[in-house]
C-alpha positions as CSV (number, residue, x, y, z in Angstrom):
1,M,0.0,0.0,0.0
2,S,1.3,3.4,-0.9
3,D,1.7,6.3,1.6
4,I,-0.9,8.4,-0.3
5,Q,-3.4,5.5,-0.2
6,K,-2.7,5.1,3.5
7,I,-3.6,8.8,4.1
8,F,-6.9,8.5,2.2
9,Q,-7.8,5.2,3.9
10,K,-7.1,6.7,7.4
11,Y,-8.5,10.1,6.9
12,G,-10.9,10.0,3.9
13,S,-14.1,9.3,6.0
14,Q,-13.3,12.1,8.4
15,Y,-12.8,14.5,5.5
16,I,-16.1,13.5,3.9
17,A,-17.9,13.9,7.2
18,L,-16.5,17.4,7.6
19,Y,-17.0,18.7,4.1
20,G,-19.1,16.2,2.2
21,D,-22.1,18.6,1.9
22,R,-20.0,21.0,-0.2
23,M,-17.7,18.6,-2.0
24,P,-17.9,18.0,-5.7
25,V,-18.9,14.5,-6.7
26,S,-15.5,14.1,-8.4
27,H,-13.7,14.8,-5.2
28,K,-15.6,12.1,-3.3
29,K,-15.0,9.7,-6.1
30,T,-11.3,10.3,-6.0
31,I,-11.2,9.6,-2.3
32,Q,-13.1,6.4,-2.8
33,D,-11.0,5.3,-5.8
34,I,-7.6,5.9,-4.2
35,T,-8.8,4.2,-1.0
36,H,-9.9,1.0,-2.7
37,C,-7.3,0.9,-5.4
38,R,-5.9,-2.7,-5.8
39,K,-8.0,-3.9,-2.8
40,G,-10.3,-6.1,-4.9
41,S,-13.0,-3.5,-5.2
42,F,-12.4,-3.1,-9.0
43,G,-12.1,-6.8,-9.6
44,T,-9.3,-9.4,-9.7
45,I,-7.4,-10.9,-12.6
46,V,-6.4,-14.5,-12.1
47,Y,-3.2,-15.7,-13.9
48,E,-1.8,-19.2,-14.0
49,C,1.9,-20.2,-14.5
50,S,2.4,-22.0,-17.8
51,D,5.0,-24.3,-16.2
52,C,4.1,-25.1,-12.5
53,G,0.4,-24.3,-12.7
54,K,0.5,-22.0,-9.6
55,Q,-2.3,-19.4,-9.7
56,H,-1.7,-15.7,-9.1
57,F,-4.4,-13.2,-8.1
58,I,-3.8,-9.6,-9.1
59,N,-6.2,-7.0,-7.8
60,C,-7.2,-4.4,-10.4
61,C,-6.3,-0.8,-9.9
62,C,-8.9,2.0,-9.8
63,G,-7.8,3.7,-13.0
64,N,-8.4,7.2,-11.5
65,R,-6.2,9.7,-13.3
66,H,-5.3,11.3,-9.9
67,C,-4.2,8.1,-8.3
68,P,-0.4,7.8,-8.1
69,N,-0.6,4.0,-8.1
70,C,-2.2,4.0,-11.5
71,Q,-0.4,6.9,-13.2
72,H,3.0,5.3,-12.9
73,D,1.8,2.4,-15.1
74,K,0.1,4.8,-17.6
75,A,3.3,6.8,-17.9
76,T,5.2,3.7,-18.8
77,Q,2.6,2.7,-21.4
78,W,2.6,6.3,-22.8
79,L,6.4,6.2,-23.2
80,D,6.3,2.9,-25.1
81,K,3.6,4.4,-27.4
82,Q,5.5,7.6,-28.1
83,M,8.7,5.6,-28.9
84,K,6.8,4.4,-32.0
85,K,6.2,8.0,-33.0
86,L,9.7,9.2,-32.4
87,L,11.0,11.7,-35.0
88,P,14.7,12.3,-35.9
89,A,14.2,15.9,-34.8
90,Y,15.1,18.2,-31.9
91,Y,12.5,18.5,-29.2
92,F,11.4,21.4,-26.9
93,L,9.7,21.7,-23.6
94,L,7.6,24.8,-23.3
95,T,5.8,25.7,-20.0
96,I,3.1,28.4,-19.8
97,T,2.1,29.5,-16.3
98,L,-0.9,31.5,-15.3
99,P,-0.1,34.4,-12.9
100,K,-1.2,34.4,-9.3
101,G,-3.9,37.1,-9.9
102,L,-5.8,34.8,-12.3
103,R,-5.8,31.7,-10.2
104,E,-8.9,32.3,-8.0
105,G,-11.0,33.0,-11.1
106,V,-9.6,30.1,-13.0
107,R,-10.3,27.7,-10.1
108,S,-13.9,28.8,-9.9
109,H,-14.4,28.3,-13.7
110,Q,-12.1,25.4,-14.5
111,K,-13.6,24.0,-17.7
112,Q,-13.6,27.3,-19.5
113,S,-10.3,28.5,-18.2
114,Y,-8.4,25.2,-18.7
115,G,-9.8,25.0,-22.2
116,A,-8.6,28.5,-22.9
117,L,-5.1,27.5,-21.8
118,F,-5.0,24.9,-24.5
119,S,-6.7,26.9,-27.3
120,C,-4.7,30.1,-26.7
121,A,-1.4,28.3,-26.6
122,K,-2.3,26.6,-29.9
123,A,-3.3,29.9,-31.6
124,A,-0.2,31.8,-30.3
125,L,2.3,29.0,-31.3
126,K,0.9,28.7,-34.8
127,K,1.0,32.4,-35.3
128,L,4.7,32.6,-34.3
129,A,5.7,29.4,-36.0
130,K,4.3,30.8,-39.3
131,D,6.8,33.7,-39.1
132,T,9.8,33.0,-41.3
133,R,12.1,34.3,-38.6
134,F,11.3,31.0,-36.8
135,I,10.0,28.2,-39.0
136,G,7.8,29.6,-41.8
137,S,4.8,27.3,-41.3
138,E,2.1,26.9,-38.8
139,R,1.8,23.2,-39.4
140,I,3.6,22.2,-36.2
141,G,3.1,19.1,-34.0
142,Y,3.1,18.8,-30.3
143,L,1.4,17.4,-27.2
144,A,0.2,19.4,-24.3
145,T,-0.6,18.4,-20.7
146,L,-2.2,20.4,-18.0
147,H,-0.8,20.5,-14.4
148,T,-2.4,22.6,-11.6
149,W,0.0,22.2,-8.7
150,G,3.2,23.5,-7.3
151,S,5.7,21.6,-5.2
152,M,3.8,22.4,-1.9
153,L,0.5,21.2,-3.4
154,Q,-0.6,24.9,-3.9
155,Y,-2.8,25.8,-6.8
156,H,-0.5,26.7,-9.6
157,P,-2.1,26.0,-13.1
158,H,0.4,25.6,-16.0
159,L,0.7,23.9,-19.3
160,H,3.6,21.7,-20.4
161,L,4.0,21.4,-24.2
162,V,6.3,18.9,-25.8
163,I,7.1,20.2,-29.3
164,A,8.9,18.6,-32.2
165,G,11.4,21.1,-33.6
166,G,10.0,21.9,-37.0
167,A,6.8,22.0,-39.2
168,L,5.4,20.6,-42.4
169,S,5.1,22.7,-45.5
170,D,1.6,23.6,-46.8
171,H,1.6,20.8,-49.3
172,N,3.0,18.1,-47.0
173,D,6.1,17.7,-49.2
174,Q,8.8,19.3,-47.1
175,W,10.0,19.4,-43.5
176,L,10.9,22.8,-42.3
177,P,13.2,22.6,-39.3
178,S,13.5,25.0,-36.4
179,R,16.8,26.0,-34.8
180,Q,18.3,23.3,-32.6
181,D,18.3,25.7,-29.6
182,L,15.1,27.7,-30.2
183,F,11.5,27.0,-31.4
184,V,10.1,30.5,-31.0
185,H,11.0,33.5,-28.8
186,T,9.0,33.5,-25.5
187,K,8.5,37.3,-25.2
188,P,6.3,37.6,-28.3
189,L,4.6,34.3,-27.4
190,E,3.7,35.8,-24.0
191,I,2.2,38.9,-25.5
192,I,0.1,37.0,-28.0
193,F,-1.0,34.3,-25.5
194,K,-1.9,36.9,-22.9
195,A,-4.0,38.9,-25.4
196,K,-5.9,35.8,-26.6
197,F,-6.5,34.6,-23.1
198,K,-7.9,38.0,-22.1
199,D,-10.2,37.9,-25.1
200,V,-11.5,34.4,-24.1
201,M,-12.2,35.6,-20.6
202,K,-14.0,38.6,-21.9
203,K,-16.2,36.5,-24.2
204,A,-17.0,34.2,-21.2
205,G,-18.1,37.1,-19.1
206,L,-15.3,36.6,-16.6
207,L,-13.1,39.6,-17.2
208,G,-14.8,41.6,-14.5
209,K,-13.8,39.0,-11.9
210,I,-10.1,39.4,-12.7
211,D,-7.8,42.1,-11.3
212,H,-7.0,44.4,-14.3
213,Q,-3.3,44.6,-13.2
214,V,-2.9,41.0,-14.2
215,W,-2.9,42.0,-17.9
216,E,-0.1,44.5,-17.3
217,Q,2.2,42.0,-15.6
218,Q,4.8,39.8,-17.2
219,W,3.6,36.2,-17.5
220,V,6.0,33.3,-17.0
221,I,6.7,31.3,-20.2
222,D,9.7,29.1,-20.2
223,S,11.3,27.2,-23.2
224,Q,14.0,24.6,-23.0
225,A,15.7,22.7,-25.8
226,V,15.8,19.0,-24.6
227,G,17.6,17.4,-27.4
228,R,16.5,14.5,-29.7
229,G,15.8,10.9,-29.5
230,E,15.0,8.4,-26.9
231,N,16.5,10.2,-23.9
232,S,14.5,13.4,-24.5
233,L,11.3,11.4,-24.6
234,R,12.1,9.6,-21.4
235,Y,12.8,13.0,-19.8
236,L,9.6,14.4,-21.1
237,S,7.5,11.4,-20.1
238,R,7.9,12.4,-16.5
239,Y,5.7,15.5,-17.1
240,V,2.8,13.7,-18.9
241,Y,1.1,11.5,-16.3
242,R,2.4,13.2,-13.2
243,V,0.0,13.6,-10.3
244,A,-0.1,16.3,-7.6
245,I,2.4,14.5,-5.3
246,T,4.3,11.2,-5.6
247,N,4.6,8.6,-2.9
248,N,8.3,9.0,-2.5
249,R,7.9,12.6,-1.3
250,I,5.8,11.5,1.7
251,K,8.2,11.2,4.7
252,S,5.9,10.5,7.6
253,I,2.2,10.1,8.7
254,N,2.0,10.6,12.5
255,N,-0.5,12.2,14.9
256,D,-2.7,13.5,12.1
257,V,0.2,15.3,10.5
258,I,1.7,14.6,7.1
259,K,5.3,15.5,6.4
260,F,6.5,15.7,2.8
261,A,9.4,16.9,0.8
262,Y,9.1,19.9,-1.5
263,K,11.6,21.7,-3.7
264,D,12.4,25.3,-2.9
265,R,12.8,26.7,-6.4
266,E,14.6,29.9,-5.3
267,K,17.2,28.2,-3.1
268,K,17.2,25.0,-5.2
269,K,17.0,22.9,-2.1
270,W,14.7,20.2,-0.9
271,K,12.8,21.1,2.3
272,L,10.2,19.5,4.6
273,M,6.6,20.7,5.0
274,E,4.1,19.7,7.6
275,L,0.4,19.8,7.0
276,S,-2.6,18.5,9.0
277,A,-4.2,15.5,7.3
278,M,-7.3,17.5,6.5
279,E,-5.3,20.3,4.9
280,F,-3.2,17.8,3.0
281,I,-6.3,16.1,1.5
282,R,-7.8,19.6,0.7
283,R,-4.7,20.6,-1.2
284,F,-4.6,17.3,-3.0
285,L,-8.3,17.4,-4.1
286,Q,-8.1,21.0,-5.5
287,H,-6.1,19.4,-8.3
288,V,-8.9,17.0,-9.3
289,L,-9.9,17.9,-12.8
290,P,-13.5,18.4,-14.1
291,K,-15.2,15.1,-15.2
292,G,-14.4,14.3,-18.8
293,F,-11.8,17.1,-19.2
294,M,-8.9,15.9,-21.4
295,K,-5.6,16.9,-19.7
296,I,-3.4,15.5,-22.5
297,R,-3.9,16.6,-26.1
298,H,-2.1,16.0,-29.3
299,Y,-1.9,18.7,-32.0
300,G,-1.0,19.0,-35.6
301,F,0.9,16.2,-37.2
302,L,1.0,14.4,-33.8
303,N,-2.7,14.2,-33.6
304,A,-4.2,10.7,-34.3
305,N,-6.3,12.2,-37.1
306,S,-3.3,13.7,-39.0
307,A,-3.5,13.1,-42.7
308,L,0.3,12.4,-42.8
309,S,1.7,9.3,-41.1
310,I,4.7,9.4,-38.8
311,E,6.6,7.2,-41.3
312,K,6.1,9.8,-44.1
313,I,7.2,12.6,-41.8
314,R,10.4,10.6,-41.0
315,E,11.1,10.3,-44.7
316,L,10.8,14.0,-45.2
317,I,13.1,14.8,-42.3
318,S,15.7,12.2,-43.5
319,F,15.5,13.7,-47.0
320,I,16.3,17.2,-45.6
321,H,18.9,16.2,-43.1
322,D,20.3,13.0,-44.5
323,V,19.8,11.2,-41.2
324,I,18.5,7.9,-42.5
325,A,20.9,6.1,-40.3
326,L,19.3,7.6,-37.3
327,L,15.9,6.1,-38.2
328,T,17.4,2.6,-37.8
329,K,18.2,3.4,-34.2
330,I,14.6,4.1,-33.1
331,P,14.1,1.7,-30.3
332,E,11.3,-0.9,-30.2
333,P,9.2,-0.7,-27.1
334,K,9.9,-3.4,-24.5
335,I,7.3,-6.1,-24.1
336,V,7.0,-6.9,-20.4
337,T,5.5,-10.3,-19.5
338,M,4.4,-11.3,-16.0
339,K,6.4,-14.0,-14.4
340,C,5.6,-16.6,-11.8
341,T,7.0,-15.7,-8.4
342,H,7.4,-19.4,-7.7
343,C,9.4,-20.7,-10.7
344,G,9.9,-17.6,-12.9
345,H,8.0,-18.8,-16.0
346,D,5.5,-16.7,-17.9
347,L,1.9,-16.3,-16.6
348,K,-1.2,-16.7,-18.7
349,F,-4.6,-15.1,-18.2
350,V,-7.3,-17.5,-16.7
351,F,-10.3,-15.4,-15.8
352,F,-11.6,-12.1,-14.4
353,E,-13.1,-12.2,-10.9
354,K,-15.9,-9.7,-10.3
355,P,-15.3,-6.8,-7.8
356,K,-15.9,-7.2,-4.1
357,A,-18.4,-5.0,-2.4
358,R,-16.9,-1.7,-1.2
359,S,-16.7,-0.4,2.3
360,S,-16.4,3.3,3.1
361,P,-12.9,4.7,3.6
362,G,-11.2,4.6,7.0
């Protein structure tokens, strides 16, 4: 059992008793799911060893996207999938952070505001990428993932974008590369993004709820060149299915107090924070996303509906850069098979056992 699951099992019922009348349904479901993850409440898969015949019973996970137990497995699966789409190009990690003055309004209108984060980033990036000073085409490809937390579990909404360094020509017959160290300049990106975000807030009728000084401040947009190939994807995969806090940061659970490690960004040191169990759960739950909201999105030629295949894009890149040899080095995803703990041979699926009846957390 993970430390975060222990916290929800021990204090989940108390939190619901205190705040259940004003909690969103999604928050209650997250408490229930994490509490019962891999406890038989979501069913059990029975495997049998192909050699010794020993049976193994594996309790299913909850699948909740805010559960740290489940997201680790999803991150591994995502990485394997992305390896198949690896391009022989340079990659960039772009981070767009909403300023503090916007956060209260954003938290109160999450679907509209989070959606605006994605759409405004798309429009701003395409506009700059089309400029011949950068790439000369708006037909870029990237994935974007929304995070809403800081290291201390505070509300800190920001967008991570993983961008392939280049774009397709208008007729899909040429690859137009970006610089190795730069995709677009962040200053004009900030100006364009801010203007578009303000316009969306105005159309949604939310502009009056936002301090006007926010639009005069400098917003934080960071861009990093992260190289090419397998290593860059492994680095980037850490951002995709991350949850608000990982189990390895929980240091102790004693006397209704949770101690966890956080990174002091200014001093670049790890420190220890103490929160009451109720405050810890409150901070964790404020990062639960609206039901059905897509936190990971693929754009342009990385979208599943792209008219041009990844194989064709690789051909265009290799034609421009003469890096055909690099294509042969694209790694195949590793196939992991379950092994018998008794004799070490492969396990085979036997049947699925229906879920057990749930009990309330605590």
